[in-house]
C-alpha positions in Angstrom: 14.5 -35.9 -7.1 13.1 -34.3 -4.0 16.6 -33.2 -2.9 17.2 -31.6 -6.3 13.8 -29.8 -6.0 14.7 -28.6 -2.5 18.0 -27.3 -3.7 16.4 -25.5 -6.6 13.8 -23.8 -4.4 16.5 -22.8 -1.9 18.6 -21.3 -4.7 15.6 -19.5 -6.1 14.8 -18.1 -2.6 18.4 -16.9 -2.1 18.4 -15.2 -5.6 15.1 -13.5 -4.8 16.3 -12.2 -1.5 19.3 -10.6 -3.3 17.1 -8.7 -5.8 16.1 -5.2 -5.1 12.3 -4.8 -4.7 11.9 -1.5 -6.4 9.7 0.1 -9.1 9.3 3.3 -10.9 5.9 4.0 -12.6 4.5 7.1 -14.4 0.9 7.6 -15.4 -0.3 10.5 -17.5 -3.9 11.3 -18.4 -5.8 14.4 -19.5 -6.4 15.0 -15.8 -3.2 14.1 -14.0 0.5 13.3 -14.3 1.7 11.0 -11.6 5.1 9.5 -11.0 5.9 7.0 -8.2 9.2 5.5 -7.1 9.0 2.7 -4.5 11.4 0.6 -2.6 9.7 -2.1 -0.4 12.9 -2.6 1.6 13.6 1.0 2.5 13.9 3.0 5.7 10.8 5.1 5.5 12.2 8.0 3.5 9.6 9.9 1.6 9.3 12.8 -0.8 5.7 13.5 -1.4 4.1 16.3 -3.5 0.5 15.8 -4.4 -0.8 19.3 -4.1 -3.1 18.3 -1.2 -1.4 19.0 2.1 -3.3 16.5 4.2 -2.8 13.7 1.6 0.9 14.5 1.6 0.9 13.9 5.3 -0.9 10.6 5.0 1.5 9.3 2.4 4.5 10.3 4.5 2.9 8.3 7.4 2.3 5.3 5.1 6.0 5.3 4.1 7.3 5.8 7.6 5.3 3.0 9.2 5.8 0.7 6.2 9.5 1.4 6.1 9.0 2.2 2.4 11.2 4.5 0.5 8.6 6.4 -1.5 8.6 9.3 -3.9 5.3 10.6 -5.3 4.8 13.6 -7.5 1.4 14.6 -8.9 0.4 17.5 -11.2 -3.4 17.2 -11.1 -6.5 19.2 -11.9 -7.0 20.5 -8.4 -9.0 23.4 -9.7 -11.8 20.8 -10.2 -11.2 18.9 -6.9 -8.8 16.3 -5.5 -10.6 13.2 -6.8 -8.6 12.6 -9.9 -5.3 13.2 -8.2 -5.9 10.9 -5.2 -7.4 8.1 -7.3 -4.6 8.2 -9.9 -2.0 8.2 -7.2 -3.7 5.1 -5.8 -3.6 3.5 -9.3 0.1 4.3 -9.8 1.2 3.3 -6.4 -0.7 0.0 -6.7 1.1 -0.7 -10.0 4.4 0.2 -8.5 3.7 -2.1 -5.5 2.9 -5.0 -7.8 5.9 -4.5 -9.9 8.3 -4.1 -7.0 7.0 -7.3 -5.3 8.0 -9.4 -8.2 7.3 -13.1 -8.2 6.2 -13.0 -4.5 8.5 -15.9 -3.5 9.3 -16.1 0.2 6.9 -13.4 1.4 4.6 -13.7 4.4 1.6 -12.8 2.2 -0.9 -12.1 5.1 -0.9 -9.3 7.7 -3.3 -7.5 9.9 -2.9 -4.6 12.3 -4.9 -2.7 14.9 -3.7 0.9 15.3 -4.9 3.3 18.0 -4.8 7.1 17.3 -5.9 8.8 20.4 -9.6 8.1 20.7 -9.8 6.4 17.3 -9.1 2.7 16.5 -8.5 1.4 13.0 -8.1 -2.2 11.8 -6.5 -3.2 8.5 -6.1 -6.7 7.1 -4.2 -7.6 3.9 -3.8 -10.6 1.6 -1.3 -10.4 -1.3 -3.6 -12.7 -3.1 -3.6 -11.7 -6.7 -7.4 -11.3 -6.3 -8.0 -7.6 -5.9 -10.8 -6.7 -3.5 -11.6 -3.9 -1.1 -13.9 -3.9 2.0 -14.1 -0.5 3.5 -16.0 0.8 6.5 -14.6 4.2 7.6 -17.7 5.2 9.6 -18.9 8.8 9.8 -16.4 11.4 8.8 -16.4 15.2 8.5 -16.7 16.1 4.8 -13.3 17.8 4.6 -10.0 17.7 6.5 -8.2 20.9 5.3 -8.3 20.6 1.5 -8.8 16.8 1.6 -12.2 15.3 0.8 -12.5 12.4 3.3 -14.5 10.3 0.7 -11.3 10.0 -1.2 -9.8 7.7 1.4 -12.0 4.9 0.0 -11.2 5.9 -3.6 -7.5 5.7 -2.9 -7.7 2.4 -1.1 -9.8 0.9 -3.9 -7.5 2.1 -6.7 -4.5 0.8 -4.8 -6.0 -2.6 -4.1 -7.2 -3.1 -7.6 -3.9 -2.3 -9.2 -1.7 -3.9 -6.6 -3.7 -7.2 -6.8 -4.4 -7.4 -3.1 -7.4 -8.2 -0.9 -7.7 -5.3 1.5 -10.1 -4.9 4.5 -10.2 -1.6 6.3 -12.4 -0.6 9.2 -12.5 2.2 11.7 -14.0 0.6 14.8 -14.6 3.9 16.6 -13.5 7.5 17.1 -14.8 11.0 16.9 -12.0 13.0 15.2 -11.9 12.5 11.4 -8.2 13.5 11.2 -7.4 10.7 13.7 -9.5 8.2 11.9 -7.9 8.7 8.5 -4.4 8.9 10.1 -5.0 5.6 11.9 -6.0 4.0 8.5 -2.8 5.1 6.7 -0.5 4.1 9.6 -2.1 0.7 9.9 -1.9 0.2 6.1 1.8 1.0 6.3 2.3 -1.7 8.9 0.4 -4.4 7.0 2.3 -3.7 3.8 5.5 -4.0 5.7 4.6 -7.2 7.5 2.9 -8.9 4.5 5.9 -8.2 2.1 8.6 -9.3 4.6 10.5 -12.3 3.6 10.0 -15.4 5.8 13.2 -17.5 5.9 11.0 -20.6 6.3 9.1 -19.9 3.0 11.1 -21.1 0.0 8.6 -20.5 -2.8 5.3 -18.8 -3.3 3.1 -18.9 -0.1 0.2 -20.7 -1.7 -0.9 -24.4 -2.1 -1.8 -23.4 -5.7 1.9 -22.7 -6.4 1.0 -19.2 -7.6 -0.5 -15.9 -6.5 
């Protein structure tokens, strides 16, 4: 019986590894229209158009460091401010991440990463847990970086974590330049997404003693 079970788990793992981990999600409200296309096993190619230049830059960095193929387009009410656009992109990207990840068989699940950006140092830890949670400590920031409200970093991360179903801890340990701090966060997030979603050849099922995530 155990041999049959081992064989079935091996076949399931092989089948999962052959499946493309991609998703395409669109979200439309009275405030924004967002479309996201995501490939978890990409090369870092990104096409980003959010209407907020600095945020475009951050999502490009997220894709490059996460080796994600990512397309994001947003038509939002920027005449109000960037809040709705950034939050709704977080929601849509989180939904796409969850969809692309599939049944989570064979993944590493956990990852953490320290990332230095000149004088700033950020730490990000991730558990693809199925239990959404965000702990965020970005420290003191300038109110704006270009046309980007720095308070929206937390809003984006919360929206992503809640909709992706992940536990996410983010902390800027130190730094003086707000651009560097936010950039370090997004780069580190890319690395943990890449590392946590990678398939581990030694894991044949869902990486949890519960048998599900």
